[in-house]
Short mmCIF file of the C-alpha atoms (twelve columns), coordinates in Angstrom:
data_MODEL
# 
_entry.id   MODEL 
# 
loop_
_atom_site.group_PDB 
_atom_site.id 
_atom_site.type_symbol 
_atom_site.label_atom_id 
_atom_site.label_alt_id 
_atom_site.label_comp_id 
_atom_site.label_asym_id 
_atom_site.label_seq_id 
_atom_site.Cartn_x 
_atom_site.Cartn_y 
_atom_site.Cartn_z 
_atom_site.pdbx_PDB_model_num 
ATOM 1  C CA . UNK A 1  1.159   9.163  11.132  1 
ATOM 2  C CA . UNK A 2  -2.234  9.266  12.775  1 
ATOM 3  C CA . UNK A 3  -4.205  6.038  12.495  1 
ATOM 4  C CA . UNK A 4  -1.118  3.987  11.681  1 
ATOM 5  C CA . UNK A 5  -0.660  0.804  13.665  1 
ATOM 6  C CA . UNK A 6  3.052   0.763  14.509  1 
ATOM 7  C CA . UNK A 7  5.007   -2.281 13.373  1 
ATOM 8  C CA . UNK A 8  6.086   -4.820 15.953  1 
ATOM 9  C CA . UNK A 9  9.903   -4.536 16.105  1 
ATOM 10 C CA . UNK A 10 10.265  -8.146 17.251  1 
ATOM 11 C CA . UNK A 11 8.399   -9.860 14.405  1 
ATOM 12 C CA . UNK A 12 9.000   -7.919 11.192  1 
ATOM 13 C CA . UNK A 13 5.487   -8.745 9.972   1 
ATOM 14 C CA . UNK A 14 4.584   -5.181 9.032   1 
ATOM 15 C CA . UNK A 15 7.365   -3.952 6.796   1 
ATOM 16 C CA . UNK A 16 7.649   -1.330 4.059   1 
ATOM 17 C CA . UNK A 17 6.925   -2.915 0.682   1 
ATOM 18 C CA . UNK A 18 6.374   -1.828 -2.896  1 
ATOM 19 C CA . UNK A 19 2.961   -2.517 -4.345  1 
ATOM 20 C CA . UNK A 20 0.334   -1.715 -6.910  1 
ATOM 21 C CA . UNK A 21 -2.805  -0.486 -5.182  1 
ATOM 22 C CA . UNK A 22 -6.256  -0.589 -6.774  1 
ATOM 23 C CA . UNK A 23 -8.292  2.417  -5.628  1 
ATOM 24 C CA . UNK A 24 -11.031 4.477  -7.297  1 
ATOM 25 C CA . UNK A 25 -9.227  7.622  -6.085  1 
ATOM 26 C CA . UNK A 26 -5.905  8.295  -4.410  1 
ATOM 27 C CA . UNK A 27 -7.476  10.002 -1.405  1 
ATOM 28 C CA . UNK A 28 -7.154  7.095  1.044   1 
ATOM 29 C CA . UNK A 29 -4.231  6.416  3.358   1 
ATOM 30 C CA . UNK A 30 -5.007  2.762  4.149   1 
ATOM 31 C CA . UNK A 31 -6.130  -0.101 1.951   1 
ATOM 32 C CA . UNK A 32 -7.671  -3.548 2.440   1 
ATOM 33 C CA . UNK A 33 -5.251  -6.362 1.586   1 
ATOM 34 C CA . UNK A 34 -7.461  -7.404 -1.345  1 
ATOM 35 C CA . UNK A 35 -6.661  -4.108 -3.095  1 
ATOM 36 C CA . UNK A 36 -2.875  -4.471 -2.749  1 
ATOM 37 C CA . UNK A 37 -0.612  -6.465 -5.063  1 
ATOM 38 C CA . UNK A 38 2.891   -6.696 -3.594  1 
ATOM 39 C CA . UNK A 39 5.875   -6.202 -5.908  1 
ATOM 40 C CA . UNK A 40 9.588   -6.992 -5.656  1 
ATOM 41 C CA . UNK A 41 10.798  -3.433 -6.316  1 
ATOM 42 C CA . UNK A 42 9.735   0.135  -6.962  1 
ATOM 43 C CA . UNK A 43 10.556  -0.343 -10.635 1 
ATOM 44 C CA . UNK A 44 8.303   -3.419 -10.851 1 
ATOM 45 C CA . UNK A 45 5.476   -1.512 -9.167  1 
ATOM 46 C CA . UNK A 46 5.849   1.428  -11.551 1 
ATOM 47 C CA . UNK A 47 5.880   -0.916 -14.576 1 
ATOM 48 C CA . UNK A 48 2.754   -2.771 -13.384 1 
ATOM 49 C CA . UNK A 49 0.799   0.388  -12.509 1 
ATOM 50 C CA . UNK A 50 -2.077  1.375  -14.782 1 
ATOM 51 C CA . UNK A 51 -3.643  4.697  -13.739 1 
ATOM 52 C CA . UNK A 52 -6.391  4.308  -16.360 1 
ATOM 53 C CA . UNK A 53 -7.465  1.117  -14.551 1 
ATOM 54 C CA . UNK A 54 -7.060  2.832  -11.139 1 
ATOM 55 C CA . UNK A 55 -3.961  0.794  -10.253 1 
ATOM 56 C CA . UNK A 56 -1.277  2.997  -8.703  1 
ATOM 57 C CA . UNK A 57 2.316   2.288  -7.660  1 
ATOM 58 C CA . UNK A 58 3.015   2.940  -3.991  1 
ATOM 59 C CA . UNK A 59 5.197   2.106  -1.041  1 
ATOM 60 C CA . UNK A 60 3.023   0.646  1.702   1 
ATOM 61 C CA . UNK A 61 3.480   -0.623 5.248   1 
ATOM 62 C CA . UNK A 62 1.815   -3.821 6.292   1 
ATOM 63 C CA . UNK A 63 0.030   -5.977 6.720   1 
ATOM 64 C CA . UNK A 64 -1.591  -4.900 9.967   1 
ATOM 65 C CA . UNK A 65 -4.760  -6.337 11.429  1 
ATOM 66 C CA . UNK A 66 -7.535  -3.828 12.093  1 
ATOM 67 C CA . UNK A 67 -9.850  -3.910 15.089  1 
ATOM 68 C CA . UNK A 68 -12.510 -5.333 12.752  1 
ATOM 69 C CA . UNK A 69 -10.244 -8.252 11.843  1 
ATOM 70 C CA . UNK A 70 -9.321  -7.082 8.324   1 
ATOM 71 C CA . UNK A 71 -5.759  -6.943 7.090   1 
ATOM 72 C CA . UNK A 72 -4.698  -3.459 6.023   1 
ATOM 73 C CA . UNK A 73 -1.785  -1.770 4.318   1 
ATOM 74 C CA . UNK A 74 -0.905  1.858  5.073   1 
ATOM 75 C CA . UNK A 75 0.342   4.295  2.452   1 
ATOM 76 C CA . UNK A 76 3.898   5.508  2.947   1 
ATOM 77 C CA . UNK A 77 4.160   7.273  -0.426  1 
ATOM 78 C CA . UNK A 78 2.824   7.217  -3.968  1 
ATOM 79 C CA . UNK A 79 5.650   6.348  -6.341  1 
ATOM 80 C CA . UNK A 80 4.253   8.348  -9.265  1 
ATOM 81 C CA . UNK A 81 2.952   11.668 -7.903  1 
ATOM 82 C CA . UNK A 82 1.989   12.803 -11.437 1 
ATOM 83 C CA . UNK A 83 -0.655  10.074 -11.836 1 
ATOM 84 C CA . UNK A 84 -4.244  11.248 -11.277 1 
# 
């Protein structure tokens, strides 16, 4: 994936995780850590999602530190493709 900071295989810091992501639109592929609420499972993320409040269930990779010093999560997949 272009723009994705690859995970460090020796640390396990950036790992795939389930989350609820707050975003005005689902057009982005990376998110600031403040917009990501990590969940224990895909089911928990789907139950906590609220598309009307712009909170979408996703599988993300992270955290990674950007060149600007922000922590980011990268989208692996949306868990509910039917949500707006």
